[in-house]
Structure formats: structure tokens, C-alpha cells
C-alpha positions in Angstrom: 0.1 -0.1 0.3 1.6 3.0 -1.0 1.7 6.4 1.4 -0.9 8.2 -1.0 -3.2 5.5 -1.1 -2.9 5.3 2.9 -3.4 9.3 3.7 -7.0 8.9 1.4 -7.5 5.8 3.0 -7.4 8.0 6.3 -8.8 10.8 5.2 -11.8 9.1 4.3 -12.2 7.7 7.7 -12.2 11.0 8.8 -14.8 12.8 6.3 -17.0 9.9 7.2 -17.2 10.5 11.2 -17.1 14.0 10.3 -20.6 13.3 8.5 -22.4 11.5 11.0 -24.2 14.8 12.2 -25.8 17.2 10.9 -24.6 20.4 12.3 -27.8 22.1 10.4 -30.9 20.3 11.5 -34.1 21.4 10.3 -36.2 21.2 13.3 -37.8 24.4 14.2 -36.2 26.4 16.4 -37.3 26.8 20.1 -36.8 28.9 23.4 -34.4 27.4 25.1 -34.8 26.0 29.0 -33.6 28.7 31.8 -31.9 26.2 34.0 -28.5 24.6 33.3 -29.3 21.1 32.5 -32.1 21.6 31.1 -30.9 24.0 28.3 -27.8 21.7 27.7 -30.4 18.6 26.9 -32.1 21.5 24.5 -29.0 21.2 22.2 -27.6 17.8 22.8 -30.9 16.0 22.0 -29.8 15.7 17.9 -26.7 14.1 19.3 -27.2 11.7 22.2 -26.7 9.2 20.8 -23.5 9.9 19.8 -23.1 10.7 24.0 -23.9 7.3 24.8 -20.7 6.3 22.8 -18.4 8.4 24.1 -19.1 7.7 27.8 -19.3 3.9 27.2 -15.9 4.0 24.9 -14.3 6.2 27.0 -15.4 3.5 30.3 -14.2 0.8 28.4 -10.7 2.4 28.6 -10.6 3.7 31.9 -11.7 -0.3 32.8 -8.6 -1.6 30.6 -6.4 0.8 32.4 -7.2 -0.5 35.6 -6.8 -3.7 34.8 -3.1 -3.1 33.1 -2.2 -2.0 37.1 -3.5 -5.4 38.2 -1.7 -6.8 35.4 1.1 -5.5 36.5 1.3 -6.7 39.9 0.3 -10.2 39.0 3.4 -9.4 36.8 6.0 -9.0 39.8 4.2 -11.8 41.5 5.1 -14.1 39.0 8.3 -13.3 38.5 9.0 -13.7 42.3 7.1 -17.1 42.5 8.1 -18.6 38.9 10.1 -21.4 38.0 12.2 -18.9 34.8 12.2 -22.5 32.8 8.9 -22.7 32.5 7.5 -19.3 33.1 6.4 -18.5 29.6 5.0 -21.8 29.0 2.5 -21.5 32.3 1.3 -17.7 31.7 2.0 -17.5 27.9 -1.8 -17.0 27.2 -1.7 -14.2 30.1 1.0 -12.3 28.4 -0.5 -13.0 25.3 -4.2 -11.4 26.6 -2.3 -8.1 28.1 -0.5 -7.8 25.3 -3.4 -7.5 23.1 -5.0 -5.3 25.5 -2.0 -3.1 25.4 -1.1 -3.1 21.0 -4.3 -4.0 20.3 -7.5 -3.3 22.0 -6.4 -0.1 24.0 -5.3 1.6 20.7 -8.4 0.3 18.7 -11.0 1.9 21.7 -9.0 5.4 21.9 -9.1 5.3 18.1 -12.5 5.2 18.2 -13.4 7.2 20.8 -11.0 10.1 19.2 -12.9 9.8 16.7 -15.9 9.9 18.0 -15.0 12.7 20.2 -13.2 15.0 17.5 -14.7 14.5 14.3 -18.5 13.5 14.8 -18.7 15.6 18.2 -16.5 18.4 18.8 -16.8 20.3 15.8 -21.0 19.5 14.6 -21.8 19.9 18.1 -21.5 23.7 19.0 -22.3 24.0 15.3 -26.1 23.5 16.1 -26.2 25.5 19.0 -24.9 28.3 16.9 -27.5 27.1 14.1 -30.8 26.7 16.5 -29.6 29.7 18.3 -29.4 31.7 15.4 -32.8 30.7 13.8 -34.4 31.3 17.2 -33.1 35.0 18.0 -33.5 35.9 13.9 -37.6 35.5 14.9 -37.2 37.9 17.7 -38.9 41.2 17.3 -37.6 44.5 16.7 -37.7 45.9 20.2 -35.3 42.9 21.3 -32.6 44.0 18.9 -32.9 47.8 20.5 -32.6 47.0 23.8 -29.9 44.9 23.5 -26.5 45.2 22.1 -25.5 43.5 18.7 -22.4 42.8 19.8 -23.8 41.2 22.9 -26.5 39.1 21.6 -23.4 37.6 19.7 -21.3 36.6 22.1 -23.8 35.8 24.2 -24.4 32.9 21.5 -21.2 32.1 20.4 -20.2 31.6 24.1 -23.5 29.8 24.6 -22.6 27.0 21.9 -18.8 26.7 23.4 -19.6 26.1 27.2 -22.6 23.8 26.6 -20.0 21.7 24.4 -17.5 22.0 26.9 -19.7 21.4 30.1 -21.0 17.8 28.3 -17.9 16.9 26.8 -16.4 16.7 30.1 -19.8 14.8 32.2 -20.1 12.5 29.4 -15.9 11.8 28.1 -13.9 13.3 31.5 -16.0 12.8 34.6 -17.0 9.4 33.3 -13.5 7.9 32.7 -12.4 9.9 35.9 -15.4 8.3 38.1 -15.0 4.4 36.6 -11.4 4.4 36.7 -11.4 5.9 40.5 -14.0 3.0 41.7 -12.0 0.7 39.5 -8.9 1.3 41.0 -11.3 1.3 44.7 -12.4 -2.4 43.9 -8.3 -2.9 43.3 -6.9 -2.6 46.4 -10.0 -3.3 48.3 -8.9 -6.9 46.5 -5.9 -6.8 48.2 -6.6 -5.0 51.3 -10.0 -3.5 52.4 -7.4 -1.3 54.8 -5.9 0.0 52.5 -9.0 1.6 50.5 -9.6 4.0 53.8 -6.5 7.0 53.1 -7.9 6.9 49.4 -11.4 7.3 50.6 -10.5 9.8 53.0 -9.2 12.0 49.8 -12.4 11.2 47.7 -13.8 12.7 50.2 -11.8 15.9 50.6 -12.2 15.7 46.9 -15.8 16.3 46.9 -16.0 18.0 49.5 -14.1 20.9 48.3 -15.4 20.6 44.6 -18.8 20.8 46.6 -17.8 24.3 48.3 -16.2 25.9 45.0 -17.9 24.6 42.0 -21.5 26.8 43.3 -18.7 29.7 43.6 -16.8 29.3 40.2 -20.8 28.6 38.8 -21.6 31.7 39.8 -19.0 34.1 39.0 -18.3 32.7 35.8 -22.0 33.8 35.1 -21.1 36.9 36.1 -18.1 37.1 34.1 -20.2 35.9 31.0 -22.9 38.8 31.2 -19.8 41.3 31.5 -17.8 39.9 28.7 -20.3 40.3 27.0 -21.4 43.7 28.0 -17.8 45.0 26.8 -17.8 42.8 23.5 -21.2 44.3 22.9 -19.9 48.2 23.1 -16.9 47.6 21.0 -18.3 45.6 18.1 -21.1 48.4 18.5 -18.4 51.2 18.5 -17.3 49.8 14.9 -20.7 48.9 13.9 -22.0 53.1 14.5 -18.3 53.8 13.2 -19.7 56.4 10.9 -22.3 57.8 13.8 -19.0 58.2 16.4 -16.5 59.5 13.3 -19.9 62.8 12.9 -20.6 62.9 16.3 -19.1 61.8 19.0 -15.6 61.9 20.8 -12.7 59.4 20.6 -11.9 60.2 24.7 -16.0 59.7 25.2 -16.0 55.9 23.1 -13.0 55.4 25.5 -14.3 56.0 28.3 -17.3 53.9 26.6 -15.6 50.9 26.1 -12.7 51.4 29.3 -15.9 51.8 31.8 -16.9 48.2 30.1 -13.3 46.0 30.9 -13.0 47.5 34.0 -16.5 45.3 35.4 -14.8 43.1 33.4 -11.6 43.0 34.7 -13.3 43.1 38.3 -15.5 39.6 38.1 -11.9 38.6 36.7 -10.2 38.8 39.7 -12.6 37.1 42.3 -12.5 34.0 39.7 -8.4 33.7 39.9 -8.9 33.7 43.4 -11.1 30.7 43.3 -8.3 28.8 41.1 -5.5 29.9 43.6 -7.2 28.3 46.5 -9.0 25.2 45.0 -5.5 24.5 43.1 -3.8 25.1 46.3 -6.3 22.8 48.5 -6.4 20.1 46.1 -2.3 20.2 45.9 -2.3 19.6 49.5 -5.0 16.7 49.3 -3.0 15.2 46.8 
């Protein structure tokens, strides 16, 4: 097989996964719910099957990776107790199985998971949100746009698309992987000695309590920051959009002050957020 033919096959594989999700669904746009998870579900319904697949393959990868830790422990025990002359004969099929896991199963699972995640979902999903959100906004009244900056509306739409995608990807990919990994590790430790689970459970409890305290704070400040960012972007974009009016009837100093105030308002949300991030990182480092 030539390099050119192999490249065409790889490109065809990418295109196939990239075309699995329609980024421009024809469903009628509806008003999204006001609360977080109903809002996320409203936009993720067209791709829920793909989200289940991502969670499934992430779980499998975590299970096999935990299995590797158990296998490494078994190898150490075998080398300590086995007869060198008969070691390969006795443990041959176990070694073949784990070799298949390392060289074949895990790479294939990782490939499929990555293709679904990056080729099918990561690009198409936020475009679905932008498309449905844009169609919904186009159907709003004139008074809606008279009361809002055009730049602010556009920024909120674009931020929502990436925010929903990132939230959902962390839930179905990262959190599922970490959850299965953690509980798999606990089961592995318990198979050695239940008492060994105590430090791990204490760490897990401390980790959960820390997140329970800080995540609502991060959520609230992020919501405030999103409003401030969209207001700042709205003022800047509207200044450029109405540049003829600005040049004819305004003054550079006035426009600078107008934009500077929105930038200052945005910055007042950044510093409290970064303080929370620093506290959270230090506490997690101490727990670890």
C-alpha cells in the first residue's frame, strides 16, 4: 500500500465520522430552558446517541487501564515465585492477552473514542447550537434588538455554543472516565486489603467536599463574568459597527471612556475568579 493510498483511506475515515452529525438540523427553533441542564439537553438531543457512545468507550478505556495495573502486580508476583524454566509456558496465554490489550485493544478503543469525540462531536455540536440559536434569535421582535447591543447578543450565542459543548464533554467523557477509573482503582485496592482503601476514601471525600464548596462559587462568578464579557464585546463591536456615527457626532475620549468602563467591569469579575482558582488548586495540591 502506497503512502498516498493510505493517506486517502485515513482522510476517508475522518470524513465518514465528520459527516455522521448534521450541523444544520431543520427542526423548528424553540425557546431554550432557563436552567442549566435542561438548557444543555435542549441542544444535545440531536446527538444523544453519540454522547452515549463517548461515555461507553471512555468507560471501557478506563476499565482496561485499571486492568493493566492489576496485571503489572501479577507479573511481579509471577517473577518472584515462578520457575524461570517454565514461566513462559505457564503464563503464556496471560501474557498474550495483556499484550493484545496493550498493543491492540486499547489503541483501537482510543482511536474510536477520539474519532467520535473530535471528528463527529467537537466541531458539529457547537455548530448545531449556533444554528438553532441563530434561527431562534432571527425570529425575535425589533424591540428585542433595540434593547440589546448586537455585539452582546452575538457574543452570548457564540459563548453558549462553546460553553454547552465543554460542559457536556466533561460530563460524558472526562467525568465518566475519571469515575470509572476511581472506582476501578478502589476495587483493585480492596482486592489486596480493604484497609488500604481508607486513605483513598478520605482523599475522595476531601476532594468531593472541596468541589462541592468551590464549584457553586465558580459557577456564580462565571455567570457574572459571561454577562460582563458580552457587555464589553457589545460596546466594542457596536462602536465599530456605528463608526460613521461615532466619527461624526462623538469624541474619541468619550468612546474610550465608554469602552474602558466595560473593560473595567469585566476585569472586576476576573480577579475574584482567579482567586478562587488559586485557592482550589492549592487545596487540591495539599489533598494530593
